[in-house]
Every structure is written in C-alpha cells, then in structure tokens.
Steps between C-alpha positions, in 0.01 A plus 500: 500500500392761740361392838305753698384446858284775655521619861423243764469485875688272740215488750124463496456850654681663209759677719816346335489621138740339247565719195418397148787385272584397138749244391636449152607166365638406160515150332690431179475166318650356187370185334653305219380184322696193395841542658703191509284226662249745643156573349526843655708686757403818698734728687340747748634778715279662767575823682283554809463836680739674259492829691570322837195647667476435871145387590289296746386189314318304762322615815410231753259636755374285781156514656618600845697812605756295697660332192511819292570539131794370294620683193708324235729688258456440125765351288779730386629526136570151379581324166390152403602297198361179361549264206226258392493251215282236339642175368 
C-alpha cells in the first residue's frame, strides 16, 4: 500500500508549511483451511513504513496564538504479526 499526503500548513495563515510525503506499507497473509480442530487459520505479517521515512503525521493547531501548534512525528518502521483462527 502506498500512502501519499500532500503539503499542509500548521497554521491558518499558511506560514508554517509541512512538506508532502509518501509511506509504503506491505502486508502478507497466508490462510489454510481445516487444520487440526480449526475451520481455518490465517497468519499475517505487516511491515509499516518500510523505508523508515520521517514525517509529521498529526498537526494540532489551536485557535489562539498563545497555545501555538503541536506537531507529532509519524510512526517509524515497524513489524506486526497476527494469527487468527475459526473453530
């Protein structure tokens, strides 16, 4: 999966520009029917942000100038695995 986010701004006056970015994720799954007591079983492995791109994922801008704007970094490269089954 390819996620693309275009350029954004951290303030309503468009002075704080945040660059566009692309993130690549990959998910691989294997499903098999009738193994032991299970009707089916699925193994999944998910690789998020495989190129470990540094990006701003969330911008939290307040309505007043006193509080300012908060920027939150996006998730780095990560791997998730799962197993699911039906009885």
